[in-house]
Legacy VTK file of the C-alpha trace (Angstrom):
# vtk DataFile Version 3.0
C-alpha trace
ASCII
DATASET POLYDATA
POINTS 673 float
83.091 -25.567 81.565
80.406 -26.256 78.676
77.658 -28.551 79.556
77.513 -31.688 78.123
74.704 -32.437 75.590
72.617 -35.052 76.568
72.853 -38.166 74.610
69.127 -38.561 73.752
67.279 -35.546 73.038
63.540 -35.771 73.910
62.369 -36.480 70.619
64.789 -39.220 69.967
63.961 -40.739 73.300
60.272 -40.926 71.897
61.456 -42.260 68.874
63.419 -44.782 70.773
60.422 -45.658 72.935
58.138 -46.118 70.065
60.789 -48.347 68.288
61.049 -50.663 71.402
57.104 -50.744 71.828
56.989 -51.894 68.115
59.381 -54.712 68.444
57.739 -55.848 71.652
54.635 -56.032 69.835
56.348 -57.841 67.191
57.448 -60.365 69.405
54.006 -60.960 70.928
52.714 -61.536 67.459
55.390 -64.040 67.134
54.368 -65.930 70.036
50.468 -65.753 69.108
51.376 -67.078 65.427
53.488 -69.794 66.851
50.554 -70.755 69.433
47.847 -71.074 66.411
50.209 -72.450 63.627
52.077 -75.192 65.267
48.996 -77.013 66.556
47.352 -76.190 63.226
50.056 -78.502 61.398
48.925 -81.490 63.550
45.350 -80.918 63.126
45.583 -80.571 59.174
47.976 -83.670 58.906
45.881 -85.706 61.307
42.674 -85.110 58.937
44.573 -85.879 55.991
45.945 -88.862 57.221
42.434 -90.197 57.954
41.650 -89.960 54.190
44.982 -91.332 53.051
45.906 -93.827 55.440
43.275 -96.531 54.140
45.433 -96.507 50.738
48.355 -98.026 52.310
46.084 -100.878 53.667
44.165 -101.291 50.199
47.643 -101.727 48.714
47.927 -105.221 50.446
44.449 -106.125 48.585
45.905 -106.183 45.262
46.492 -103.414 42.347
42.650 -103.203 41.411
41.580 -102.308 44.896
44.210 -99.659 45.485
44.209 -97.938 41.886
40.350 -97.817 41.892
40.664 -96.443 45.686
43.289 -93.824 44.431
41.202 -92.629 41.265
38.032 -92.580 43.236
39.689 -90.443 46.189
41.275 -88.248 43.257
37.836 -87.741 41.845
36.109 -87.002 45.262
39.092 -84.578 46.065
38.423 -82.588 42.913
34.736 -82.676 43.050
33.547 -82.429 46.891
36.253 -82.391 49.252
38.003 -79.156 47.478
34.772 -77.596 47.137
33.519 -77.985 50.922
36.998 -77.258 52.069
37.096 -74.003 49.954
33.553 -72.898 50.843
34.050 -73.009 54.651
37.061 -70.970 54.358
34.435 -68.083 53.962
34.022 -68.077 57.672
37.667 -67.181 58.105
36.399 -64.087 56.977
32.992 -63.869 58.597
33.629 -65.322 62.054
37.256 -63.910 62.238
36.063 -60.157 61.937
33.000 -60.783 63.908
35.118 -62.354 67.001
37.650 -59.313 66.673
34.590 -56.754 66.696
33.252 -58.443 69.763
30.080 -59.424 68.009
30.431 -63.264 69.776
26.872 -64.341 68.915
27.246 -63.642 65.148
30.481 -66.220 65.143
28.039 -68.818 66.174
25.076 -67.674 63.943
27.545 -67.937 60.993
28.618 -71.175 61.788
24.758 -72.483 61.878
24.238 -70.770 58.535
27.672 -72.191 56.928
26.446 -75.881 57.627
23.232 -75.451 56.386
24.924 -74.212 53.205
27.378 -76.751 53.045
24.722 -79.353 53.259
22.981 -78.089 50.416
26.045 -78.276 48.346
26.344 -81.744 49.452
23.294 -83.180 47.845
24.349 -82.407 44.175
28.052 -83.640 45.145
26.435 -86.874 46.361
24.358 -87.352 43.077
27.344 -86.829 41.163
29.241 -89.382 43.037
26.651 -91.850 42.344
27.552 -91.735 38.358
31.428 -91.812 39.257
32.047 -94.883 37.313
30.138 -93.881 34.485
32.043 -90.434 34.437
35.191 -92.029 34.514
34.591 -94.554 31.724
33.369 -91.768 29.917
36.914 -89.882 30.168
38.536 -92.844 29.024
39.432 -94.755 31.993
39.814 -98.510 32.118
36.338 -99.964 32.716
37.126 -102.578 35.550
39.029 -99.883 37.639
36.083 -97.324 36.882
33.488 -99.873 38.493
35.325 -100.506 41.620
35.987 -96.693 41.869
32.368 -95.994 41.633
31.701 -98.374 44.307
34.217 -96.690 46.518
32.645 -93.217 45.711
29.186 -94.172 46.706
30.367 -95.876 50.278
32.190 -92.342 50.492
28.998 -90.266 50.158
28.286 -90.553 54.084
31.655 -88.951 54.646
30.492 -85.557 52.777
28.234 -84.501 55.731
30.273 -84.951 58.628
33.109 -83.323 56.679
31.250 -80.301 56.245
30.335 -80.093 59.851
33.973 -80.577 60.894
35.367 -77.978 58.473
32.965 -75.273 59.678
33.623 -76.235 63.348
37.291 -76.189 62.687
37.041 -72.460 61.323
34.575 -71.712 64.146
37.381 -72.704 66.708
40.420 -71.345 64.771
39.084 -67.949 64.739
38.574 -67.906 68.082
42.792 -69.017 68.640
40.893 -72.218 70.397
43.423 -74.893 68.636
43.931 -77.204 71.324
40.429 -78.986 71.441
41.053 -79.189 67.646
44.625 -80.747 68.086
43.332 -83.173 70.721
40.298 -84.588 68.749
42.189 -84.717 65.586
44.794 -87.063 67.116
41.855 -89.169 68.964
39.928 -89.359 65.487
43.163 -90.658 63.925
44.092 -93.100 66.414
40.677 -94.415 66.470
40.334 -94.380 62.723
43.587 -96.767 62.081
42.461 -99.808 64.056
38.778 -99.501 62.813
39.840 -98.983 58.988
42.142 -102.274 59.630
38.989 -104.198 60.970
37.004 -103.260 58.221
39.263 -104.178 55.645
40.853 -107.461 56.669
38.654 -108.690 59.525
35.106 -107.949 58.067
36.399 -108.295 54.552
34.848 -105.285 53.584
37.472 -104.265 51.151
37.251 -100.946 49.619
33.663 -100.109 51.068
35.008 -100.646 54.462
37.900 -98.364 53.943
35.429 -95.672 52.510
32.981 -96.281 55.483
35.798 -95.928 58.161
36.597 -92.494 56.980
33.165 -91.416 57.354
32.847 -92.878 60.766
36.045 -91.277 61.771
35.050 -88.001 60.857
31.667 -88.048 62.622
33.938 -89.329 65.668
35.918 -85.929 65.362
32.510 -83.895 64.988
31.003 -85.502 67.967
34.280 -84.546 70.156
34.372 -80.975 68.964
30.424 -80.561 69.498
30.640 -81.907 73.184
33.408 -79.430 73.552
31.905 -76.499 72.160
28.539 -77.299 73.986
30.137 -77.653 77.618
33.340 -75.772 77.561
33.104 -72.350 79.228
35.650 -70.956 76.567
32.732 -71.187 73.729
29.865 -69.951 75.927
30.333 -66.409 74.863
30.065 -67.537 71.027
27.031 -69.796 71.657
23.961 -68.729 69.399
20.296 -69.906 69.307
19.046 -71.494 66.049
16.891 -68.953 64.699
15.799 -66.957 61.784
19.030 -65.029 61.947
20.690 -68.201 60.708
18.789 -68.026 57.721
19.638 -64.302 56.897
23.204 -65.039 57.304
23.413 -67.696 54.360
23.339 -65.106 51.710
26.272 -63.347 53.327
28.025 -66.639 53.534
27.631 -67.908 49.751
28.960 -64.352 48.888
32.145 -65.305 50.517
31.782 -69.035 50.162
31.558 -69.003 46.181
34.809 -67.309 45.391
36.583 -68.722 48.177
35.688 -72.132 46.945
36.809 -70.989 43.154
39.961 -69.745 45.008
40.862 -73.013 46.541
39.656 -75.211 43.653
41.506 -73.458 40.990
44.671 -73.952 42.433
44.098 -77.610 43.672
42.957 -78.667 40.209
46.043 -77.403 38.518
47.935 -80.017 40.154
45.378 -82.645 39.311
45.567 -81.532 35.897
49.279 -81.583 35.610
49.239 -85.498 37.057
46.822 -86.317 34.244
48.832 -84.581 31.824
51.846 -86.631 32.578
50.060 -89.681 31.596
50.268 -88.933 27.712
54.020 -88.401 28.051
56.544 -90.922 26.600
57.039 -93.707 29.167
54.046 -92.274 31.234
54.537 -94.788 34.247
57.720 -93.455 35.115
56.637 -89.746 34.591
53.312 -90.095 36.434
55.136 -92.045 39.404
57.730 -89.266 39.762
55.233 -86.475 39.570
52.827 -88.503 41.903
56.085 -88.696 44.486
56.490 -84.807 43.815
52.750 -83.956 44.523
52.609 -86.144 47.636
55.757 -84.568 49.303
54.761 -80.872 48.501
50.997 -81.944 49.803
52.742 -83.240 52.972
54.890 -79.898 53.280
51.971 -77.680 52.418
50.113 -78.214 55.715
52.930 -76.322 57.481
52.617 -73.021 55.325
48.983 -73.715 55.283
49.018 -73.729 59.266
50.853 -70.388 59.029
48.213 -68.987 56.749
45.417 -70.031 59.135
47.460 -68.196 61.729
47.485 -65.308 59.488
44.091 -65.547 58.622
42.789 -65.269 62.085
45.056 -62.741 63.485
44.377 -60.399 60.590
40.712 -60.981 60.495
40.570 -60.329 64.315
42.413 -57.009 64.403
40.788 -55.915 61.341
37.358 -56.387 63.068
38.432 -54.790 66.220
39.333 -51.979 64.363
43.138 -51.922 64.699
44.732 -52.005 61.431
48.186 -51.422 62.720
48.111 -54.775 64.878
46.779 -56.310 61.308
50.078 -55.279 59.702
52.227 -56.357 62.608
50.666 -59.901 62.604
51.299 -60.240 59.032
55.061 -59.297 59.129
55.553 -61.851 62.005
53.565 -64.803 59.944
55.980 -63.709 56.869
59.191 -63.754 59.057
58.232 -67.344 60.469
57.178 -68.616 57.026
60.565 -67.400 55.387
62.428 -69.356 58.072
60.176 -72.217 57.605
60.851 -72.681 53.800
64.643 -72.246 54.346
64.826 -75.196 56.665
62.404 -77.426 54.584
64.278 -76.680 51.280
67.569 -77.267 53.379
66.336 -80.856 54.536
64.871 -81.529 51.031
68.605 -81.101 49.572
69.912 -83.197 51.883
67.697 -86.182 51.545
67.744 -85.864 47.845
69.576 -89.076 47.343
67.252 -91.083 49.416
63.937 -89.285 49.191
62.875 -91.652 46.322
63.336 -94.714 48.278
60.518 -93.619 50.493
58.013 -94.174 47.541
59.599 -97.025 45.250
62.507 -99.454 45.038
62.880 -98.761 41.293
66.433 -97.132 40.786
64.942 -95.198 37.793
62.424 -93.520 40.045
65.008 -92.810 42.765
67.315 -91.361 40.351
64.338 -89.155 38.547
62.935 -87.880 41.838
66.642 -86.719 42.929
66.861 -84.712 39.644
63.478 -82.983 40.615
64.613 -81.818 44.035
65.756 -78.343 42.681
62.045 -78.001 41.048
60.663 -79.331 44.494
62.492 -76.671 46.595
61.392 -73.845 44.332
57.973 -75.272 44.601
58.472 -75.267 48.451
59.507 -71.780 48.584
56.571 -70.208 46.682
53.997 -72.583 47.902
55.003 -71.239 51.536
54.759 -67.480 50.493
51.475 -67.795 48.502
49.934 -70.166 51.455
50.590 -67.036 54.042
49.357 -64.569 51.611
46.220 -66.554 50.754
45.439 -66.675 54.542
45.878 -62.868 54.681
43.285 -62.658 51.643
40.844 -65.142 53.573
41.126 -62.981 56.605
40.621 -59.701 55.163
37.850 -60.886 52.947
39.439 -60.652 49.505
38.375 -64.178 48.131
36.923 -62.519 45.107
40.451 -61.049 44.286
42.255 -64.203 45.077
39.863 -66.237 42.961
40.968 -63.944 39.771
44.529 -64.092 40.905
44.512 -67.935 40.945
42.852 -68.054 37.634
45.279 -65.903 36.106
48.230 -67.220 37.705
47.536 -71.058 37.043
45.471 -71.233 33.836
46.703 -68.259 31.870
50.349 -68.731 33.014
51.076 -72.253 34.716
49.101 -74.536 32.500
50.196 -73.292 29.344
53.879 -72.896 30.519
53.875 -76.409 31.598
52.215 -77.565 28.249
54.938 -75.680 26.317
57.637 -76.779 28.411
56.836 -80.271 28.758
55.599 -81.071 25.219
57.501 -78.419 23.064
60.640 -78.163 24.698
60.401 -81.914 25.462
61.192 -81.484 29.272
58.683 -83.982 30.250
57.919 -84.279 33.974
60.307 -81.161 34.780
58.657 -78.979 32.362
55.217 -79.922 33.761
56.119 -79.241 37.480
58.152 -76.081 36.121
54.844 -74.535 34.585
53.062 -75.120 38.084
56.247 -73.567 39.698
55.418 -70.544 37.289
52.016 -70.235 38.231
52.730 -70.352 41.834
55.155 -67.699 41.271
53.016 -65.209 39.493
50.254 -65.913 42.344
53.014 -64.837 44.815
54.111 -61.694 43.398
50.599 -60.744 42.719
49.334 -61.450 46.193
52.406 -59.783 47.480
51.826 -56.677 45.588
48.073 -56.459 46.495
48.961 -56.889 50.345
51.984 -54.465 50.235
49.770 -51.806 48.466
46.531 -52.224 50.936
45.240 -49.342 52.973
44.970 -51.296 56.347
42.976 -48.659 57.846
40.470 -48.697 55.037
40.303 -52.442 55.362
39.741 -51.962 59.169
36.692 -49.776 58.299
35.383 -51.998 55.768
35.492 -55.054 58.044
33.457 -53.134 60.839
31.059 -51.955 58.329
30.527 -55.547 57.397
30.124 -56.779 60.668
27.555 -54.161 61.972
26.011 -54.124 58.541
22.480 -55.421 59.876
22.829 -53.649 63.078
23.155 -49.947 61.892
21.740 -48.013 58.887
24.056 -47.484 55.938
26.753 -44.852 55.976
25.654 -41.277 55.213
22.145 -41.763 56.473
20.219 -40.737 59.449
21.897 -42.581 62.460
24.080 -44.016 60.430
28.246 -44.521 61.117
29.161 -44.848 64.420
32.393 -45.337 66.346
34.049 -48.551 67.446
30.703 -49.880 69.213
28.396 -48.882 66.509
30.620 -48.684 63.410
32.489 -46.033 61.643
30.845 -42.894 60.277
31.077 -40.819 57.202
31.879 -37.319 56.138
28.368 -36.445 56.732
28.788 -37.046 60.227
28.416 -40.623 61.617
25.537 -40.532 63.909
25.534 -42.895 67.168
22.416 -44.540 68.566
19.946 -41.573 69.365
22.476 -39.417 68.003
22.675 -37.271 64.745
26.019 -36.735 63.192
27.765 -33.603 63.053
30.520 -32.152 60.598
33.339 -34.358 61.524
34.343 -37.797 60.075
32.923 -39.451 63.049
30.572 -38.704 66.155
27.480 -37.329 67.284
28.388 -33.608 66.174
31.684 -35.203 64.593
33.014 -36.720 67.530
33.789 -40.039 69.410
31.277 -41.986 71.397
28.791 -38.848 72.177
31.827 -37.035 72.293
33.292 -34.025 70.753
34.603 -34.104 66.975
37.680 -33.358 65.048
36.264 -31.058 62.346
32.735 -30.877 63.142
33.246 -29.481 66.556
30.064 -31.058 67.980
30.622 -31.663 71.682
29.425 -33.960 74.172
26.143 -35.411 74.520
23.593 -33.393 76.296
20.109 -33.647 77.825
17.680 -34.029 74.803
20.348 -31.539 72.908
22.476 -32.493 70.031
25.418 -30.229 69.576
25.866 -28.599 66.543
28.523 -28.530 63.783
30.583 -25.520 64.060
34.515 -25.474 64.342
34.364 -25.282 67.956
30.585 -25.326 69.123
29.820 -27.652 71.949
26.526 -27.624 73.545
26.137 -26.197 76.975
22.763 -26.756 79.093
21.722 -23.481 80.128
19.118 -20.486 79.269
21.264 -18.819 76.415
23.595 -19.581 73.805
27.229 -18.187 74.074
29.740 -18.016 71.224
29.389 -20.895 68.961
26.796 -22.038 71.141
25.156 -25.397 71.150
21.976 -27.071 71.869
19.793 -26.520 74.269
17.162 -28.900 76.063
15.400 -30.023 73.001
17.348 -27.946 71.078
19.485 -28.525 68.163
22.767 -26.359 68.494
24.007 -24.323 65.584
27.138 -23.972 63.850
27.899 -20.366 63.110
30.577 -18.488 64.135
28.440 -15.984 66.141
25.106 -17.836 66.064
23.578 -17.934 69.173
22.263 -21.352 70.863
18.767 -22.474 70.364
16.146 -21.966 72.961
13.990 -24.496 74.182
12.193 -26.021 71.200
14.362 -23.576 69.233
16.756 -24.421 66.434
19.804 -22.297 66.179
21.018 -20.661 62.892
24.200 -21.894 60.972
24.912 -18.437 59.100
28.105 -16.639 59.474
25.998 -13.405 60.937
23.240 -16.123 61.399
19.917 -15.744 62.846
21.189 -15.896 66.165
18.857 -18.697 67.752
15.288 -17.895 67.657
13.477 -17.146 70.791
10.709 -19.521 72.203
9.698 -21.795 69.359
12.604 -20.346 67.407
10.956 -17.829 65.201
12.984 -14.930 64.187
12.801 -12.596 61.238
14.449 -14.859 58.846
12.576 -18.063 59.763
14.178 -21.113 61.495
17.616 -20.992 62.005
17.634 -17.938 59.632
20.921 -16.581 58.321
20.235 -17.112 54.693
22.395 -20.519 54.515
21.836 -23.915 55.647
20.814 -24.623 59.354
20.795 -26.829 62.075
24.430 -27.469 62.405
25.518 -26.345 59.241
23.192 -28.576 57.608
24.735 -31.739 59.044
22.468 -32.218 62.013
19.328 -34.171 60.497
21.288 -34.601 57.331
22.509 -32.062 54.760
20.023 -29.465 53.692
17.273 -30.703 56.015
16.129 -34.218 56.391
13.711 -35.821 59.045
12.023 -32.928 60.586
14.083 -30.934 58.023
14.346 -27.648 59.282
16.419 -27.013 56.450
18.183 -23.796 54.725
17.358 -20.350 53.906
16.182 -18.531 50.839
17.170 -20.456 48.008
16.413 -24.282 48.945
13.041 -25.631 49.892
12.401 -26.884 53.210
16.193 -27.837 53.312
15.886 -29.200 49.606
12.139 -30.021 49.798
13.327 -33.653 50.881
10.673 -34.217 53.910
7.924 -31.463 54.241
5.653 -29.800 51.629
7.680 -27.372 49.540
6.871 -23.571 50.206
6.887 -20.816 47.947
9.931 -19.132 45.870
11.361 -17.933 49.098
11.997 -21.265 50.882
10.384 -24.502 52.272
7.057 -24.464 54.087
6.825 -25.981 57.237
4.288 -28.052 59.136
1.811 -25.998 60.856
2.487 -23.359 58.354
6.071 -21.900 59.372
7.121 -20.466 55.912
10.798 -20.211 54.830
12.838 -17.671 53.907
11.421 -14.545 56.116
7.983 -15.994 56.734
6.189 -15.848 59.977
3.647 -18.445 60.425
2.946 -18.463 56.812
2.731 -14.595 56.349
4.597 -13.403 53.505
7.562 -11.213 54.599
9.810 -10.114 51.696
11.061 -13.673 50.603
7.380 -14.687 50.218
7.460 -18.166 51.234
3.822 -19.429 51.540
3.020 -21.284 54.847
2.810 -24.703 54.414
0.367 -27.468 55.473
0.476 -30.583 57.560
1.435 -32.730 54.410
4.355 -34.825 53.936
5.589 -35.336 50.498
8.321 -37.158 48.561
10.883 -36.937 51.197
14.032 -39.191 51.567
15.201 -39.839 55.185
LINES 1 674
673 0 1 2 3 4 5 6 7 8 9 10 11 12 13 14 15 16 17 18 19 20 21 22 23 24 25 26 27 28 29 30 31 32 33 34 35 36 37 38 39 40 41 42 43 44 45 46 47 48 49 50 51 52 53 54 55 56 57 58 59 60 61 62 63 64 65 66 67 68 69 70 71 72 73 74 75 76 77 78 79 80 81 82 83 84 85 86 87 88 89 90 91 92 93 94 95 96 97 98 99 100 101 102 103 104 105 106 107 108 109 110 111 112 113 114 115 116 117 118 119 120 121 122 123 124 125 126 127 128 129 130 131 132 133 134 135 136 137 138 139 140 141 142 143 144 145 146 147 148 149 150 151 152 153 154 155 156 157 158 159 160 161 162 163 164 165 166 167 168 169 170 171 172 173 174 175 176 177 178 179 180 181 182 183 184 185 186 187 188 189 190 191 192 193 194 195 196 197 198 199 200 201 202 203 204 205 206 207 208 209 210 211 212 213 214 215 216 217 218 219 220 221 222 223 224 225 226 227 228 229 230 231 232 233 234 235 236 237 238 239 240 241 242 243 244 245 246 247 248 249 250 251 252 253 254 255 256 257 258 259 260 261 262 263 264 265 266 267 268 269 270 271 272 273 274 275 276 277 278 279 280 281 282 283 284 285 286 287 288 289 290 291 292 293 294 295 296 297 298 299 300 301 302 303 304 305 306 307 308 309 310 311 312 313 314 315 316 317 318 319 320 321 322 323 324 325 326 327 328 329 330 331 332 333 334 335 336 337 338 339 340 341 342 343 344 345 346 347 348 349 350 351 352 353 354 355 356 357 358 359 360 361 362 363 364 365 366 367 368 369 370 371 372 373 374 375 376 377 378 379 380 381 382 383 384 385 386 387 388 389 390 391 392 393 394 395 396 397 398 399 400 401 402 403 404 405 406 407 408 409 410 411 412 413 414 415 416 417 418 419 420 421 422 423 424 425 426 427 428 429 430 431 432 433 434 435 436 437 438 439 440 441 442 443 444 445 446 447 448 449 450 451 452 453 454 455 456 457 458 459 460 461 462 463 464 465 466 467 468 469 470 471 472 473 474 475 476 477 478 479 480 481 482 483 484 485 486 487 488 489 490 491 492 493 494 495 496 497 498 499 500 501 502 503 504 505 506 507 508 509 510 511 512 513 514 515 516 517 518 519 520 521 522 523 524 525 526 527 528 529 530 531 532 533 534 535 536 537 538 539 540 541 542 543 544 545 546 547 548 549 550 551 552 553 554 555 556 557 558 559 560 561 562 563 564 565 566 567 568 569 570 571 572 573 574 575 576 577 578 579 580 581 582 583 584 585 586 587 588 589 590 591 592 593 594 595 596 597 598 599 600 601 602 603 604 605 606 607 608 609 610 611 612 613 614 615 616 617 618 619 620 621 622 623 624 625 626 627 628 629 630 631 632 633 634 635 636 637 638 639 640 641 642 643 644 645 646 647 648 649 650 651 652 653 654 655 656 657 658 659 660 661 662 663 664 665 666 667 668 669 670 671 672
């Protein structure tokens, strides 16, 4: 009887195991996303209600109080809060990637720098708010409403500074996945704010001024709670940083991401405000403006859900890229998208079910309620594209693509969205439906563009860029002496990623092309040895001993060669790199063909100490000068001169020998390290 074939061949078993592992990882990422996103919904909604809830109370004081506070709040959102909110998003890149790379001190340092930068921005914004009334009158608003709005804006100025600190602390904790303390502090601040606002408005009769002051005090209360948590909680201890000069050094890096991040947020935010303003010039502007305001309020409340998923995406992607784990970043992105799709399906169904009663939540006017019901299909479309773009924008923030996001939003909303809104609303006379369709068109273009960018991204390259960014001030640039590194010191380059005290070999990374003081894939440099740096041959790893073997490596104080048969360097010797090469010099490395002879390049195939000779450059043979004449004084036609008169290309102590190089002097010229 023939033996039965196994149900699973070994290779199929391996594939099945890999598949199960990936799905297990996906399940873990789903849990991580929910752990961050669900509490973040409460955090963002609570902070939003602190600014919005006074409007419900001011409505009982009369139309002037409500309308002036509403206009002032809209003006403050456009010119101040949106700018600070957008700029603080730069910390999602900087702190998130630093935390993933385990550079915990930099998380605190970046946060200090962000607070200082945002305080600087608050100063011109405060000056602008002082003249709110004049600006509103200039653009044609009612003078009486403008004067009251100006007073509200002035009392709102003290809110800017705690808001700047609060947004920085939120990003500081978010990038560490510390969401629970933010949830508790936000809820406590909201519960503190509601009775405080009521007392200021009705008991102390402060009116609009009391409403504005209550917002600022509540934000300060939230800041104090978070500062106490950060200071005394052991979970934040590793990211504590002292206030030093390093804080000021981070400000330039922060602005580099903060400005495009603010542009990215503001361009989107302002487009909605612009559409509301455009509705005021439609026929029957009161109805059109009321209905679009209902739509705007509904989508704004819903947006906190996908924004929280975007925050989770930003945190997970930035952490994984900083840790050098591109595959994990890819899985995290997929997990967030799956949950986001499920969310917008549920939200859209809920809106459709409630379409007949949705308008009653905002108005008792039958005309408004009926118009809102007709807008429900447009609302559902807006919810779908908002959910996608919120997550993809979070990925952009976590990856450091804010400059790309700014260009995308500029094109999507101002080259597509607003023009489409104008054409549909005024040319085709679709009125409010046309204006809102323009916003949907802009958000659709934004989502499609960000999807293409994300789908075509090389995540391995993004992980390398993230680590280079994190370690930028800790190691030299890639391709220089001591540059590169592995997961501890940063990625290397083609010319050898050197380590601390290491000199790169031929490989992509490593001391001699390898990992952390390890062997390379291509450069072949072996592990770290006593005062020796292994060369860059195909298999040459250094051995500690009196003589070279095969592709021999470095000896004590020697630098191993990379030739095929080239012998190993002796004490204070530098071995050759030619095919039949100059078989490592004897004592002090002198042979008939000069240092590291062989007529080609030297010292680990020209990689150790840099191609063609760099610092201490014992460079190549008969055509180049001291390895290209980079560090030491050039010799004659035959090759590079060396300090103490070691002539290149067949010289011995500066004596011409065929190649005719002249002895060098103890003079350094025009070198590039």
